[in-house]
Every structure is written in structure tokens, then in C-alpha cells.
N, C-alpha and C positions, 0 to 999 in steps of 0.2 A: 804915780803909783809905780813899784817896783815888782819885781817876780824873780826867782832864780833862774838861771839858762836852765835848769833841769826842766822845768813848767815848760819851755818853749820847746824843748827836744823831745817831752812826752806829746805835746800837741803837733809837732809836726809828725810824728811818728803816727798818730792816730790820723791824722791827714792823711796822710800816706797811704795809708790802710785803706782809707776811704775811697782813695784816687783824686782826692783833691789837690790842684796844683797851688801856684803862687797867686792866682788872680782868684779871691774868694771873697764873699761878702758874708759877713755876719748878721744874722737879723733875731734879735730876741722879742718874739710876739707876746710874750706874758709878762703881768706886772701883779705885785701884792694884790691889789684893790681892782676889781671889775670895771670899774667907772675908767680905769686908764686904757683899758683893752681895745685894740681896733678890729674889726671885723676879719673874721678867719679868711673868707673868699678874697677881701683885697689882698692880705699877705700872699694869698697863693698867685693872684694876678701881678703883683709887685715880682715875686720868684719867678714866674714865666718870662715877664720883660727883661729880668737881667741874667736868664740864661738866653736869652735871644739875642742879646748883646756880647755874650761869651764868658761871663760871669758863671763862676761856680757858686751856688750858696751852703752855708751851714746853719742850719737853726739850733739854738740855743734855748735851754728854758731851767727851770727847778726841777729838781727829782720828783717831785708830788704826783700820782697817778693823773691828776687831772692836768697839770702842766703836760705831761706825758700826751695826753689825749690830744691837748689843744695842736701840740705840734704834729701829731699825726694825721690829725682834720686836714690841716695846711697843706700838708706833703700829699696827702692824697687828693687834696684839689689842684695839684699842678699838674701841668702837661709832662714836665720833667721833674721827677721829686728830688728836692733836694737832700742833702746829706743829714740825718738825724741821729746818726750814732752818738754824737757827744751831747745831747740833749739830755739835761737830768745829771750828766755823769762827770761835771767839770770842778773843780775848787775855783774861788773867786780870783787866786794867783793865776791859777790857768785858764781861767775866762779873761783876764787880763792880757795873758801873753797870747791866747788864740786872737783877741780882739785886735792886739797891738800889730799882729802883722798881715790883718785884713787889709783888702782895699778901702773898704767902706763897712760901717756898721748902722745899723738902722735896727729902730726899736721904740717902743712906748716907754714913757715916763716911769723909768726904773732903775735900779743901780747900775745896770751894764752899760747904760747911756751915759750915767756919769764915769763910768769906766773909760768907755772909747774917748770921753772928753779929756780923760788924765793921761791916756798914754798917745794922745794927739791923733787918732785915726780919725777921717773923714767921718761924719755920721748926720744920719738925717733922723731927728728926735720927732715923735709924733706925739700932740699933747691933745688932750680931750678937756674933761670939766676943771682940771686942776690949773694952777694959777703958770701959766706958760714962761710968764717974765721972772717971776721968783725963783720957781724949781727948776729952770731951765739948766743943763748941764754947762758949765762954764769953758765953754772952747770958741774960738774963731774960727775952726775949721766944721762949722756945724751949718744945715739948715734946718729950719724949726717949723714944722707944720703945727698949726693951731686948727681945730676940727672943730672950734665952737665946743659946744654941750653938747656932744654928741651921745652922751648917757648922764642923766642928773647924778650929782655928786650927793650922797649923803650927810645929813648934818654931821659935825664932829664926834657925838655923843652916840652914831650911827656906824660909825667907823671900828672895825675890831684891831684895836692896836695890842693885842695880847702876843707873847712869844708865841703860843701854838694856835695859829690860826687856821681858821676850817676853810677849806677848800671848794670851789662852785665850779662848774663846767655847765653851762647849757645856751642853747641853740646858736652856737658858731661864736660865740665869745669865750673868753677863759681867764682866769686869773690864778696867780699862785701867791706862796709866802716865800720869804727867807726865815729858816728858823734860826 
């Protein structure tokens, strides 16, 4: 993946504005399908552990209100809130630049995890019901966790594959769509 230098300059300005230095981790907690998502409270605990080790955390997501609600719930569950100012406000090339300069990327089975692999940022990829061997990001710089089927995967005909996907948010889990 490549991106114009202007994308990184914009991301660096946004990070500077948010008070984020060079030692940051990007976490993308949302995915198009809910069965790919992890528990929000667990993301909050991971963020607290990263802060305790001296990392700043930037949460990213899609622009939908449910994605942003998910990010806000995770942030509210943290002892030291992560940066949420970029959630829902970056393009894919900007996200690539942001992830490229991060110390680490953590995310569920979603496009941003594949972006992290493409720019060779160390990544932790969290898989649930999807095939973690077939769909994993192609990277030798990755730790992949397969949590087992922590949420039942719907049958293929039950999955929404439309361009305009409805969103849902309930009980500490969330999902989003790329339109």
C-alpha cells in the first residue's frame, strides 16, 4: 500500500493537535460484521495496559454513529482515555499513513488489519468465527489470536453483503460497514 506524503503530514498534524508523540498504538475495534467484534471492556483493559507501558493509543473506526458509539464506550471504560479524535474522520490512505507510523496495530478481522500488514507495521489480529488461516493478514510481523467461535457466525445467506449495510450496536459489542 502506498499513500501520498500529504496524508502522513495531515495525520501527524492531527496527532500533534491531540498531544500524541511517536510512541503510539492504533486500535481498530470495529468490523463490518458483528461476529468479528471483540468485547469492548476487553479493549478498554488492553488500552489501560498499553498506557501503563508508556504507549499512547489512537482508536479508529468508520464514520457511522454506531462505530463512534463503540469507540466512545471503549474510551469511557479506560482509566486513561485513548485519543478518539480521528475515529470516523480519516480516509483509507490516511489510515494507512497513521498505521504505517504506529509502533503497533491491534484490531479485529477487518480491512485496517490488512492495511497494517501491507505497510509492515507489527500487528495483533483478533479472530473469532471467521477462518483465521484463510482470511488472516499476510504478514510475518503479526501475532494472531483465534478466540474460537466466541460469537456464532451466521450462514452465508444471512450475512448482509449489500453496499449499504445497516449498523447495529448492543451490549458492549459493535460493528460497522465500509461503504
